[in-house]
VOPAGU-2260 file (C-alpha; in pm, 1 decimal, decimal comma):
REM VOPAGU-2260
SITE   aa  ch    i         X         Y         Z
SITE  MET   A    0   -9744,4  -14976,5   -4862,9
SITE  ARG   A    1  -10085,2  -15055,2   -4717,3
SITE  LEU   A    2  -10017,5  -14819,0   -4428,4
SITE  LYS   A    3   -9921,3  -14538,8   -4662,2
SITE  SER   A    4  -10239,5  -14575,3   -4867,7
SITE  SER   A    5  -10454,1  -14563,3   -4554,7
SITE  ALA   A    6  -10281,1  -14249,0   -4431,3
SITE  SER   A    7  -10320,4  -14082,0   -4767,2
SITE  GLY   A    8  -10694,1  -14150,1   -4756,6
SITE  VAL   A    9  -10725,4  -13994,6   -4411,3
SITE  VAL   A   10  -10534,4  -13686,2   -4514,6
SITE  LEU   A   11  -10735,6  -13642,7   -4833,9
SITE  GLY   A   12  -11049,7  -13668,8   -4625,3
SITE  LEU   A   13  -10922,7  -13402,2   -4387,0
SITE  LEU   A   14  -10812,9  -13159,8   -4654,2
SITE  PHE   A   15  -11081,4  -13193,8   -4919,6
SITE  CYS   A   16  -11393,9  -13349,5   -4772,9
SITE  ALA   A   17  -11574,1  -13026,1   -4692,4
SITE  ALA   A   18  -11664,1  -12769,3   -4954,3
SITE  PRO   A   19  -11557,8  -12418,2   -4857,1
SITE  VAL   A   20  -11834,0  -12215,7   -4696,5
SITE  PHE   A   21  -11679,6  -11895,0   -4831,2
SITE  ALA   A   22  -11349,8  -11779,0   -4983,6
SITE  ALA   A   23  -11156,5  -11812,2   -4663,7
SITE  ASP   A   24  -10874,0  -11567,2   -4673,9
SITE  LEU   A   25  -10765,5  -11401,2   -4350,8
SITE  LEU   A   26  -10983,2  -11092,5   -4392,9
SITE  GLN   A   27  -11297,0  -11289,6   -4467,0
SITE  VAL   A   28  -11242,5  -11515,8   -4168,6
SITE  TYR   A   29  -11199,1  -11207,9   -3948,7
SITE  ARG   A   30  -11515,1  -11041,4   -4080,0
SITE  ALA   A   31  -11710,7  -11359,1   -4019,9
SITE  ALA   A   32  -11579,2  -11363,6   -3662,7
SITE  LEU   A   33  -11699,4  -11005,1   -3612,1
SITE  ALA   A   34  -12054,2  -11124,3   -3666,5
SITE  ASN   A   35  -12033,7  -11458,9   -3486,8
SITE  ASP   A   36  -11773,8  -11456,5   -3207,9
SITE  GLN   A   37  -11959,9  -11465,9   -2877,1
SITE  GLN   A   38  -11669,2  -11334,6   -2671,0
SITE  TYR   A   39  -11664,0  -11022,9   -2887,9
SITE  ALA   A   40  -12043,7  -10992,7   -2866,1
SITE  ALA   A   41  -12026,3  -11013,5   -2485,9
SITE  ALA   A   42  -11760,9  -10740,1   -2478,7
SITE  ARG   A   43  -11977,7  -10517,1   -2695,7
SITE  ALA   A   44  -12279,4  -10567,0   -2468,7
SITE  ALA   A   45  -12068,5  -10501,1   -2156,8
SITE  SER   A   46  -11941,7  -10181,1   -2318,3
SITE  ASP   A   47  -12296,0  -10069,2   -2399,7
SITE  ALA   A   48  -12397,7  -10135,6   -2040,3
SITE  LEU   A   49  -12109,4   -9932,5   -1899,2
SITE  ARG   A   50  -12189,7   -9637,1   -2128,1
SITE  GLU   A   51  -12526,8   -9606,8   -1954,3
SITE  LYS   A   52  -12346,0   -9472,8   -1647,6
SITE  LEU   A   53  -12332,0   -9129,1   -1813,6
SITE  PRO   A   54  -12709,4   -9072,7   -1857,3
SITE  GLN   A   55  -12760,6   -9227,9   -1513,4
SITE  GLY   A   56  -12526,0   -8971,5   -1361,1
SITE  LEU   A   57  -12685,4   -8687,3   -1555,9
SITE  SER   A   58  -13029,2   -8789,5   -1432,2
SITE  THR   A   59  -12930,9   -8704,4   -1073,0
SITE  LEU   A   60  -12882,7   -8338,6   -1176,3
SITE  LEU   A   61  -13217,9   -8304,1   -1353,6
SITE  PRO   A   62  -13563,7   -8239,7   -1207,6
SITE  VAL   A   63  -13763,7   -8522,9   -1058,6
SITE  ILE   A   64  -14139,7   -8505,9   -1110,4
SITE  GLY   A   65  -14378,5   -8732,3    -925,4
SITE  ALA   A   66  -14752,8   -8757,7    -881,1
SITE  THR   A   67  -14970,4   -8924,1    -618,9
SITE  ALA   A   68  -15347,1   -8968,9    -613,0
SITE  ASN   A   69  -15611,8   -9154,8    -417,6
SITE  THR   A   70  -15984,4   -9192,9    -403,2
SITE  VAL   A   71  -16182,9   -9333,2    -109,1
SITE  TRP   A   72  -16551,3   -9428,9     -86,6
SITE  ASN   A   73  -16684,8   -9368,4     263,9
SITE  GLN   A   74  -16994,3   -9538,0     412,1
SITE  ASN   A   75  -17087,5   -9405,4     757,3
SITE  LYS   A   76  -17375,3   -9470,4     991,9
SITE  TYR   A   77  -17466,9   -9226,5    1275,3
SITE  ASP   A   78  -17692,0   -9325,8    1568,4
SITE  ALA   A   79  -17820,2   -9037,3    1783,7
SITE  THR   A   80  -17798,0   -9110,3    2159,0
SITE  ASN   A   81  -18106,7   -8912,2    2266,9
SITE  ALA   A   82  -18322,0   -8970,4    1962,6
SITE  ASP   A   83  -18457,7   -9274,4    1797,2
SITE  SER   A   84  -18294,7   -9203,8    1460,9
SITE  THR   A   85  -18012,0   -9325,1    1241,6
SITE  ILE   A   86  -17833,3   -9118,9     979,8
SITE  ASN   A   87  -17653,7   -9284,8     689,2
SITE  ARG   A   88  -17390,9   -9076,2     518,7
SITE  ASP   A   89  -17213,4   -9207,2     204,3
SITE  TYR   A   90  -16962,3   -8990,7      20,8
SITE  ASN   A   91  -16640,5   -8997,9    -182,7
SITE  THR   A   92  -16311,8   -8823,8    -107,5
SITE  ASN   A   93  -16027,1   -8791,9    -353,9
SITE  PHE   A   94  -15687,5   -8635,6    -364,4
SITE  TYR   A   95  -15403,3   -8582,0    -606,8
SITE  ASN   A   96  -15070,5   -8403,6    -583,8
SITE  VAL   A   97  -14787,6   -8328,4    -830,4
SITE  GLN   A   98  -14439,9   -8248,8    -697,9
SITE  LEU   A   99  -14128,2   -8125,1    -878,7
SITE  THR   A  100  -13790,6   -8142,3    -710,1
SITE  GLN   A  101  -13487,9   -7974,9    -868,9
SITE  PRO   A  102  -13153,9   -8049,6    -698,2
SITE  LEU   A  103  -12963,7   -7725,2    -646,2
SITE  PHE   A  104  -12670,6   -7851,4    -444,4
SITE  ARG   A  105  -12597,4   -8223,0    -412,8
SITE  TRP   A  106  -12223,2   -8255,4    -446,6
SITE  GLN   A  107  -12228,8   -8634,2    -467,1
SITE  ASN   A  108  -12450,6   -8606,6    -775,8
SITE  TYR   A  109  -12203,0   -8379,7    -954,2
SITE  VAL   A  110  -11924,8   -8623,4    -872,2
SITE  GLN   A  111  -12133,2   -8916,1    -996,6
SITE  TYR   A  112  -12190,9   -8736,3   -1325,5
SITE  GLY   A  113  -11814,3   -8691,5   -1361,2
SITE  GLN   A  114  -11769,2   -9062,3   -1290,6
SITE  GLY   A  115  -12014,8   -9139,7   -1569,5
SITE  LYS   A  116  -11798,4   -8949,9   -1819,0
SITE  LEU   A  117  -11491,9   -9148,2   -1711,1
SITE  GLN   A  118  -11681,8   -9475,4   -1728,8
SITE  VAL   A  119  -11771,3   -9402,2   -2091,8
SITE  VAL   A  120  -11398,3   -9357,4   -2158,5
SITE  GLN   A  121  -11338,5   -9688,9   -1983,0
SITE  ALA   A  122  -11610,7   -9857,5   -2188,9
SITE  ASP   A  123  -11462,2   -9730,6   -2514,0
SITE  ALA   A  124  -11115,4   -9851,0   -2414,8
SITE  ASN   A  125  -11244,5  -10192,3   -2307,3
SITE  PHE   A  126  -11430,6  -10241,5   -2632,1
SITE  ALA   A  127  -11131,1  -10126,8   -2837,8
SITE  GLN   A  128  -10918,9  -10378,5   -2649,3
SITE  ALA   A  129  -11175,1  -10650,8   -2719,1
SITE  SER   A  130  -11167,6  -10559,0   -3089,0
SITE  GLN   A  131  -10790,6  -10595,9   -3094,4
SITE  ASP   A  132  -10810,4  -10921,7   -2902,1
SITE  LEU   A  133  -11049,0  -11056,0   -3165,1
SITE  ILE   A  134  -10799,5  -10979,8   -3441,9
SITE  VAL   A  135  -10520,0  -11154,1   -3250,4
SITE  ARG   A  136  -10739,1  -11454,8   -3166,1
SITE  VAL   A  137  -10861,8  -11493,4   -3524,3
SITE  ALA   A  138  -10512,7  -11457,9   -3669,3
SITE  GLY   A  139  -10369,4  -11696,3   -3410,4
SITE  ALA   A  140  -10633,4  -11960,8   -3479,8
SITE  TYR   A  141  -10596,3  -11910,5   -3857,4
SITE  PHE   A  142  -10217,9  -11948,2   -3837,6
SITE  ASP   A  143  -10252,6  -12252,0   -3610,9
SITE  VAL   A  144  -10461,1  -12429,6   -3874,0
SITE  LEU   A  145  -10211,0  -12343,6   -4147,5
SITE  TYR   A  146   -9919,1  -12458,7   -3933,9
SITE  ALA   A  147  -10097,7  -12783,1   -3848,6
SITE  GLN   A  148  -10148,5  -12842,2   -4221,5
SITE  GLU   A  149   -9782,7  -12767,5   -4299,3
SITE  ASN   A  150   -9672,0  -12991,9   -4015,3
SITE  LEU   A  151   -9892,1  -13274,3   -4142,9
SITE  LYS   A  152   -9749,2  -13233,1   -4493,2
SITE  ALA   A  153   -9396,2  -13252,7   -4350,7
SITE  VAL   A  154   -9486,6  -13561,5   -4147,3
SITE  LEU   A  155   -9630,1  -13734,5   -4455,3
SITE  ALA   A  156   -9328,0  -13643,6   -4667,9
SITE  ASN   A  157   -9098,1  -13775,3   -4396,0
SITE  LYS   A  158   -9299,2  -14094,1   -4365,7
SITE  GLN   A  159   -9293,5  -14148,8   -4740,9
SITE  SER   A  160   -8915,7  -14105,6   -4749,7
SITE  ILE   A  161   -8873,7  -14347,7   -4461,6
SITE  ALA   A  162   -9103,0  -14596,3   -4636,2
SITE  GLN   A  163   -8879,6  -14581,5   -4942,1
SITE  GLN   A  164   -8572,5  -14625,4   -4726,5
SITE  LEU   A  165   -8736,9  -14919,4   -4548,7
SITE  GLU   A  166   -8818,2  -15085,3   -4878,8
SITE  GLN   A  167   -8461,0  -15035,3   -5000,7
SITE  ALA   A  168   -8316,2  -15171,2   -4676,0
SITE  LYS   A  169   -8529,0  -15484,8   -4706,2
SITE  LYS   A  170   -8414,4  -15540,0   -5064,5
SITE  ASN   A  171   -8049,9  -15487,9   -4967,9
SITE  PHE   A  172   -8089,3  -15738,6   -4687,1
SITE  GLU   A  173   -8242,8  -15991,3   -4923,0
SITE  VAL   A  174   -7948,0  -15966,7   -5162,4
SITE  GLY   A  175   -7701,8  -15966,9   -4876,4
SITE  THR   A  176   -7560,6  -15614,9   -4913,5
SITE  ALA   A  177   -7706,0  -15490,1   -4581,0
SITE  THR   A  178   -7771,7  -15627,5   -4233,4
SITE  ILE   A  179   -8105,3  -15685,9   -4066,7
SITE  THR   A  180   -8022,3  -15389,9   -3844,1
SITE  ASP   A  181   -8081,5  -15151,2   -4132,4
SITE  SER   A  182   -8433,7  -15288,0   -4183,6
SITE  GLN   A  183   -8507,7  -15276,8   -3812,6
SITE  GLU   A  184   -8389,9  -14917,5   -3781,4
SITE  ALA   A  185   -8597,3  -14813,3   -4082,7
SITE  GLN   A  186   -8901,5  -14998,7   -3947,1
SITE  ALA   A  187   -8866,2  -14824,5   -3610,2
SITE  ARG   A  188   -8847,8  -14485,8   -3781,3
SITE  PHE   A  189   -9148,7  -14575,4   -3998,4
SITE  ASP   A  190   -9352,8  -14668,5   -3690,9
SITE  LEU   A  191   -9250,4  -14343,5   -3522,4
SITE  ALA   A  192   -9352,7  -14147,3   -3832,8
SITE  SER   A  193   -9690,0  -14325,1   -3828,6
SITE  ALA   A  194   -9741,9  -14216,6   -3468,6
SITE  GLN   A  195   -9642,3  -13861,7   -3560,1
SITE  GLU   A  196   -9893,0  -13869,3   -3844,3
SITE  ILE   A  197  -10177,0  -13964,2   -3609,3
SITE  ALA   A  198  -10077,6  -13684,1   -3370,7
SITE  ALA   A  199  -10055,6  -13433,2   -3657,4
SITE  ILE   A  200  -10400,1  -13531,9   -3788,3
SITE  ASN   A  201  -10550,2  -13493,3   -3442,8
SITE  ASP   A  202  -10379,8  -13156,3   -3393,5
SITE  LEU   A  203  -10517,1  -13031,0   -3726,2
SITE  GLU   A  204  -10870,7  -13129,2   -3630,5
SITE  VAL   A  205  -10839,2  -12954,1   -3293,6
SITE  LYS   A  206  -10703,2  -12637,6   -3454,7
SITE  ARG   A  207  -10985,2  -12635,5   -3710,7
SITE  TYR   A  208  -11243,0  -12670,8   -3435,4
SITE  THR   A  209  -11082,3  -12385,7   -3239,9
SITE  LEU   A  210  -11114,2  -12157,9   -3542,8
SITE  ARG   A  211  -11473,2  -12273,3   -3595,2
SITE  VAL   A  212  -11560,7  -12172,7   -3236,2
SITE  ILE   A  213  -11445,4  -11816,2   -3308,5
SITE  VAL   A  214  -11592,3  -11783,6   -3657,4
SITE  GLY   A  215  -11913,1  -11969,3   -3580,7
SITE  LYS   A  216  -11897,4  -12195,7   -3886,7
SITE  ASP   A  217  -11661,7  -12409,1   -4090,7
SITE  SER   A  218  -11423,0  -12189,5   -4284,7
SITE  GLY   A  219  -11345,0  -12452,8   -4545,8
SITE  GLU   A  220  -11005,1  -12435,4   -4711,0
SITE  LEU   A  221  -10786,6  -12147,7   -4595,3
SITE  HIS   A  222  -10553,0  -11939,6   -4804,3
SITE  ARG   A  223  -10192,4  -12051,0   -4745,1
SITE  LEU   A  224   -9888,1  -11837,2   -4673,2
SITE  LYS   A  225   -9686,5  -11784,6   -4989,4
SITE  PRO   A  226   -9352,3  -11968,3   -4984,3
SITE  GLN   A  227   -9162,1  -11648,1   -5062,5
SITE  ALA   A  228   -9374,4  -11415,2   -4849,3
SITE  GLU   A  229   -9160,6  -11129,9   -4718,8
SITE  LEU   A  230   -9190,0  -11058,1   -4347,2
SITE  LYS   A  231   -9100,8  -10702,5   -4248,8
SITE  PRO   A  232   -8917,9  -10582,4   -3936,4
SITE  PRO   A  233   -9092,9  -10350,3   -3690,2
SITE  GLN   A  234   -9091,7   -9977,6   -3756,4
SITE  PRO   A  235   -8961,8   -9791,3   -3563,2
SITE  ALA   A  236   -8674,0  -10025,5   -3493,6
SITE  SER   A  237   -8625,5   -9907,9   -3133,5
SITE  MET   A  238   -8789,1  -10125,9   -2869,0
SITE  ASP   A  239   -8789,4   -9837,5   -2618,6
SITE  GLN   A  240   -9013,8   -9631,6   -2846,7
SITE  TRP   A  241   -9262,7   -9915,4   -2865,1
SITE  VAL   A  242   -9255,0   -9961,6   -2486,4
SITE  ASP   A  243   -9311,6   -9589,7   -2421,4
SITE  ALA   A  244   -9604,9   -9588,7   -2663,5
SITE  ALA   A  245   -9756,4   -9896,6   -2501,2
SITE  GLN   A  246   -9748,9   -9746,2   -2152,1
SITE  LYS   A  247   -9944,3   -9444,9   -2278,7
SITE  ASP   A  248  -10159,9   -9571,8   -2563,9
SITE  SER   A  249  -10239,6   -9931,5   -2475,0
SITE  PHE   A  250  -10616,5   -9970,3   -2445,1
SITE  ALA   A  251  -10570,2  -10185,2   -2136,0
SITE  VAL   A  252  -10376,5   -9899,0   -1974,0
SITE  GLN   A  253  -10636,1   -9642,7   -2085,5
SITE  ALA   A  254  -10918,9   -9849,7   -1939,3
SITE  GLN   A  255  -10736,4   -9893,4   -1609,4
SITE  GLN   A  256  -10645,9   -9522,7   -1602,4
SITE  ALA   A  257  -11015,2   -9436,3   -1630,6
SITE  ALA   A  258  -11098,8   -9694,0   -1362,2
SITE  ALA   A  259  -10841,4   -9537,7   -1128,5
SITE  GLU   A  260  -10991,6   -9192,1   -1181,4
SITE  VAL   A  261  -11340,0   -9330,1   -1115,7
SITE  ALA   A  262  -11211,2   -9481,4    -790,6
SITE  ALA   A  263  -11058,0   -9147,8    -689,6
SITE  LYS   A  264  -11387,5   -8966,9    -752,3
SITE  GLU   A  265  -11569,5   -9235,2    -554,1
SITE  VAL   A  266  -11377,7   -9121,8    -243,6
SITE  GLU   A  267  -11501,5   -8768,6    -304,5
SITE  ARG   A  268  -11857,1   -8891,2    -362,9
SITE  GLN   A  269  -11868,6   -9085,6     -38,6
SITE  ARG   A  270  -11726,3   -8796,0     161,7
SITE  ALA   A  271  -12005,9   -8580,7      21,4
SITE  GLY   A  272  -12241,3   -8783,8     239,6
SITE  HIS   A  273  -12149,1   -8537,0     517,2
SITE  TYR   A  274  -12245,0   -8233,1     308,0
SITE  PRO   A  275  -12584,9   -8062,4     322,4
SITE  THR   A  276  -12816,6   -8077,1      22,4
SITE  LEU   A  277  -13043,0   -7807,9    -114,7
SITE  ASP   A  278  -13340,6   -7864,7    -345,6
SITE  ALA   A  279  -13605,5   -7644,3    -500,3
SITE  VAL   A  280  -13948,2   -7801,1    -446,8
SITE  ALA   A  281  -14279,3   -7712,3    -613,6
SITE  ASN   A  282  -14616,8   -7876,5    -536,7
SITE  TYR   A  283  -14964,6   -7858,6    -672,8
SITE  GLY   A  284  -15246,1   -8058,6    -514,3
SITE  ARG   A  285  -15624,5   -8083,2    -495,0
SITE  ASN   A  286  -15834,2   -8244,1    -223,2
SITE  ASN   A  287  -16210,4   -8309,7    -237,8
SITE  ALA   A  288  -16375,2   -8409,4      91,4
SITE  ALA   A  289  -16702,3   -8377,2     280,8
SITE  LEU   A  290  -16741,0   -8045,8     457,6
SITE  SER   A  291  -16910,2   -8207,5     757,2
SITE  PHE   A  292  -17023,3   -8549,7     864,0
SITE  LEU   A  293  -17395,7   -8466,0     865,5
SITE  GLY   A  294  -17424,7   -8227,5     575,1
SITE  ASN   A  295  -17410,0   -8293,6     204,0
SITE  ASP   A  296  -17174,9   -8009,5     128,1
SITE  SER   A  297  -16823,2   -8086,5       7,1
SITE  LEU   A  298  -16501,5   -7891,9      27,9
SITE  GLN   A  299  -16246,3   -7865,0    -256,3
SITE  THR   A  300  -15901,6   -7748,5    -158,9
SITE  ASP   A  301  -15630,7   -7647,7    -408,6
SITE  ALA   A  302  -15275,4   -7612,9    -282,0
SITE  ARG   A  303  -14981,2   -7456,5    -462,7
SITE  ASN   A  304  -14642,2   -7399,4    -305,3
SITE  VAL   A  305  -14283,3   -7337,6    -407,0
SITE  GLY   A  306  -13988,8   -7345,5    -170,5
SITE  LEU   A  307  -13639,9   -7455,6     -81,8
SITE  GLN   A  308  -13563,6   -7769,9     110,3
SITE  LEU   A  309  -13238,4   -7795,2     304,7
SITE  ASN   A  310  -13121,9   -8125,1     445,6
SITE  ILE   A  311  -12829,4   -8136,6     687,6
SITE  PRO   A  312  -12696,8   -8482,8     778,6
SITE  ILE   A  313  -12585,0   -8495,7    1139,5
SITE  PHE   A  314  -12525,0   -8857,9    1232,2
SITE  GLN   A  315  -12577,3   -9174,4    1028,9
SITE  GLY   A  316  -12428,0   -9436,0    1255,6
SITE  GLY   A  317  -12081,1   -9411,6    1100,6
SITE  TYR   A  318  -12204,3   -9531,3     760,9
SITE  VAL   A  319  -12052,1   -9243,3     563,3
SITE  ASN   A  320  -11714,2   -9280,6     731,4
SITE  SER   A  321  -11711,0   -9652,8     660,9
SITE  LYS   A  322  -11805,3   -9604,5     295,0
SITE  THR   A  323  -11531,0   -9342,7     262,8
SITE  ARG   A  324  -11268,8   -9579,7     405,1
SITE  GLU   A  325  -11390,5   -9847,2     164,5
SITE  ALA   A  326  -11356,5   -9607,5    -127,8
SITE  VAL   A  327  -11004,8   -9508,6     -20,5
SITE  ALA   A  328  -10901,2   -9874,6     -13,7
SITE  ASN   A  329  -11053,7   -9929,3    -358,2
SITE  ARG   A  330  -10864,6   -9626,6    -488,7
SITE  VAL   A  331  -10535,8   -9771,9    -364,9
SITE  ALA   A  332  -10622,2  -10102,5    -535,0
SITE  ALA   A  333  -10711,6   -9921,2    -859,6
SITE  ASP   A  334  -10381,0   -9729,7    -855,7
SITE  ALA   A  335  -10193,0  -10056,9    -807,1
SITE  ALA   A  336  -10390,5  -10214,2   -1091,9
SITE  LEU   A  337  -10297,7   -9918,1   -1314,2
SITE  GLU   A  338   -9929,0   -9965,5   -1242,5
SITE  THR   A  339   -9965,9  -10337,3   -1310,8
SITE  ALA   A  340  -10135,8  -10260,0   -1643,5
SITE  LYS   A  341   -9846,1  -10033,8   -1743,9
SITE  ARG   A  342   -9587,2  -10295,9   -1652,7
SITE  THR   A  343   -9782,4  -10566,9   -1831,4
SITE  ALA   A  344   -9811,0  -10347,8   -2140,5
SITE  ALA   A  345   -9435,1  -10289,9   -2134,0
SITE  LEU   A  346   -9366,5  -10662,1   -2092,7
SITE  ASN   A  347   -9605,1  -10762,3   -2371,4
SITE  THR   A  348   -9448,8  -10504,0   -2600,2
SITE  GLN   A  349   -9097,6  -10624,9   -2528,6
SITE  GLN   A  350   -9196,5  -10985,8   -2586,3
SITE  SER   A  351   -9373,9  -10906,1   -2912,6
SITE  PHE   A  352   -9092,1  -10683,6   -3037,5
SITE  LEU   A  353   -8834,6  -10952,5   -2966,1
SITE  GLY   A  354   -9071,1  -11207,8   -3117,5
SITE  VAL   A  355   -9067,9  -11016,6   -3445,8
SITE  VAL   A  356   -8693,6  -10939,9   -3451,1
SITE  ASN   A  357   -8581,6  -11283,3   -3337,8
SITE  GLY   A  358   -8848,7  -11449,2   -3549,9
SITE  LEU   A  359   -8715,7  -11284,1   -3863,9
SITE  ALA   A  360   -8364,0  -11399,0   -3775,6
SITE  GLN   A  361   -8490,5  -11748,6   -3704,0
SITE  VAL   A  362   -8675,5  -11763,3   -4037,2
SITE  ARG   A  363   -8357,8  -11666,3   -4222,9
SITE  ALA   A  364   -8154,5  -11923,4   -4030,5
SITE  LEU   A  365   -8410,2  -12200,3   -4087,7
SITE  ASP   A  366   -8431,8  -12114,7   -4457,5
SITE  ALA   A  367   -8057,6  -12171,5   -4481,1
SITE  ALA   A  368   -8082,2  -12480,5   -4260,3
SITE  LEU   A  369   -8347,7  -12631,1   -4487,0
SITE  VAL   A  370   -8123,8  -12589,7   -4789,2
SITE  SER   A  371   -7832,3  -12745,8   -4600,3
SITE  SER   A  372   -8034,2  -13032,9   -4452,5
SITE  THR   A  373   -8187,4  -13113,1   -4791,8
SITE  SER   A  374   -7841,0  -13123,6   -4948,7
SITE  ALA   A  375   -7718,4  -13338,5   -4661,1
SITE  LEU   A  376   -8005,2  -13580,8   -4714,0
SITE  GLU   A  377   -7923,4  -13617,8   -5083,6
SITE  SER   A  378   -7556,3  -13672,0   -5001,0
SITE  ASN   A  379   -7638,8  -13936,4   -4740,3
SITE  LYS   A  380   -7868,5  -14118,7   -4981,0
SITE  LEU   A  381   -7595,9  -14123,2   -5244,1
SITE  GLY   A  382   -7339,5  -14230,8   -4987,8
SITE  TYR   A  383   -7564,9  -14515,1   -4872,8
SITE  GLU   A  384   -7602,4  -14636,8   -5228,6
SITE  VAL   A  385   -7225,0  -14649,8   -5280,0
SITE  GLY   A  386   -7160,2  -14795,8   -4937,0
SITE  VAL   A  387   -6991,0  -14503,9   -4758,6
SITE  ARG   A  388   -7294,8  -14422,8   -4542,0
SITE  ILE   A  389   -7511,6  -14651,1   -4331,7
SITE  ASN   A  390   -7888,7  -14658,8   -4315,7
SITE  ILE   A  391   -7912,9  -14470,6   -3986,1
SITE  ASP   A  392   -7730,8  -14175,2   -4143,6
SITE  VAL   A  393   -7999,9  -14146,3   -4410,0
SITE  LEU   A  394   -8278,7  -14179,8   -4153,4
SITE  ASN   A  395   -8126,2  -13908,8   -3935,7
SITE  ALA   A  396   -8089,3  -13680,0   -4234,4
SITE  GLU   A  397   -8454,9  -13735,5   -4328,3
SITE  GLN   A  398   -8560,6  -13661,3   -3972,0
SITE  GLN   A  399   -8357,8  -13340,8   -3978,7
SITE  VAL   A  400   -8530,8  -13224,2   -4297,7
SITE  TYR   A  401   -8872,2  -13290,8   -4143,5
SITE  VAL   A  402   -8785,7  -13105,8   -3821,1
SITE  THR   A  403   -8645,1  -12809,8   -4014,3
SITE  LYS   A  404   -8953,1  -12779,0   -4238,3
SITE  SER   A  405   -9184,1  -12789,9   -3939,0
SITE  SER   A  406   -8974,4  -12538,2   -3742,8
SITE  LEU   A  407   -8959,5  -12302,3   -4040,0
SITE  ALA   A  408   -9336,4  -12304,2   -4083,6
SITE  LYS   A  409   -9387,5  -12236,4   -3712,9
SITE  ALA   A  410   -9130,3  -11955,7   -3710,6
SITE  ARG   A  411   -9300,5  -11779,0   -4000,3
SITE  PHE   A  412   -9645,2  -11792,0   -3843,1
SITE  ASP   A  413   -9513,6  -11696,2   -3498,8
SITE  THR   A  414   -9339,9  -11393,1   -3648,5
SITE  LEU   A  415   -9656,2  -11279,1   -3824,0
SITE  LEU   A  416   -9857,4  -11316,0   -3505,0
SITE  ALA   A  417   -9591,1  -11129,3   -3306,1
SITE  GLN   A  418   -9623,8  -10839,7   -3551,1
SITE  LEU   A  419   -9996,0  -10818,8   -3481,4
SITE  LYS   A  420   -9944,6  -10848,0   -3106,3
SITE  LEU   A  421   -9685,4  -10571,3   -3115,3
SITE  LYS   A  422   -9932,7  -10331,7   -3275,0
SITE  ALA   A  423  -10201,3  -10442,1   -3032,1
SITE  ALA   A  424   -9967,9  -10365,1   -2741,1
SITE  VAL   A  425   -9954,6   -9998,1   -2843,7
SITE  GLY   A  426  -10325,9   -9975,5   -2928,8
SITE  SER   A  427  -10283,3   -9937,0   -3304,9
SITE  LEU   A  428  -10401,5  -10277,4   -3431,3
SITE  GLY   A  429  -10698,3  -10268,9   -3667,0
SITE  GLU   A  430  -10851,5  -10425,7   -3973,9
SITE  ALA   A  431  -10611,4  -10224,5   -4190,8
SITE  ASP   A  432  -10324,6  -10432,9   -4052,3
SITE  LEU   A  433  -10495,1  -10749,6   -4169,6
SITE  GLU   A  434  -10542,1  -10589,4   -4508,8
SITE  GLN   A  435  -10167,5  -10531,8   -4523,8
SITE  ILE   A  436  -10069,5  -10891,8   -4452,0
SITE  ASN   A  437  -10355,8  -11057,4   -4640,0
SITE  PRO   A  438  -10168,1  -11039,6   -4973,9
SITE  LEU   A  439   -9900,7  -11264,2   -4820,8
SITE  PHE   A  440  -10148,5  -11551,3   -4854,3
SITE  GLU   A  441  -10275,4  -11728,9   -5164,5
SITE  ALA   A  442  -10549,9  -11974,8   -5247,7
SITE  PRO   A  443  -10447,6  -12340,9   -5208,4
């Protein structure tokens, strides 16, 4: 009994030592993660950075205005060769010029602007995927904590039952109605349950820390899944419809589709290195300088000009050809990555769909198994008392109840998570989905 008291103290410390930081239902945990999860914050910053490709591309089509200026102080000394005289001449010269260049034809710039539009699409898809990933990660970590708690409760209940069986076996041995083997078997099972308890406590602490990493703080007590919570099958019920939707609407596929189109345009942009360019150029400048070395007069010159500037590339050492070949290879790689993304989306959808369908069937089967195993345990206990069952039968029946309870809890949480993953696979997962399943949970 001393062991049982110690375990109870540890569990009470785990479950009730910390006051809740906030009312930790699933939605509130998710909203806290939105503000604190660093992986999500990094994805948002990366998306913002990629969106800047559009104004960068647009800038290559707009005028470029630049100005230059200088001022120079001149100190000169002149010695006449046929006269005993020296002339000192100090003066200032200054210059400034303003130039405007408007690209008229630079095909690579037009292509780059088109790439910028596609990269914004890619950024939006990447960030949407990161948002969905956050929901799945939060829900997964939340469910892991709840399952670890349910598993610990099952371990403790199993240990308590074994402790009672051990105590009864010892009493029966003392009065001579049972052998020492019964006590030894019960003691072995009790020791095993104690080891399972330690493992369950450790697992619960790890799962709580994992959730804390995502949320950024201790979530306190979490709302538990209702015992009679109804889990719904996927709609539509056809897996092929889900797979088709995933290959078109998955954010991972959309992002890779945009990346493939960017890679295709990059080939065109590099080939444009062979094309001529045409710019409109306008200048205005002023130059102040000495009119002559000996005189004090100065000359001010104003220059204004407008013209066209044509540049025709002839030979660049094979650089453009090499960059084009590089872009072609990258386009092939991007197309392969797109096909991989589609196949991965289809696989993830199939796995999640089967996870929901088979999970629902497993939950129903385990519900029935729990009823049967509980009845079997009661029958074995009664049979042991009247002498038609041996101690090991009762211990096995208790173990079966514990395993069934733990498996049922895991099946329920796995099915819920598979539902979220299925919606994420087709790009439709959002906060509204959490709002739908949040009522399945209740305060502890």
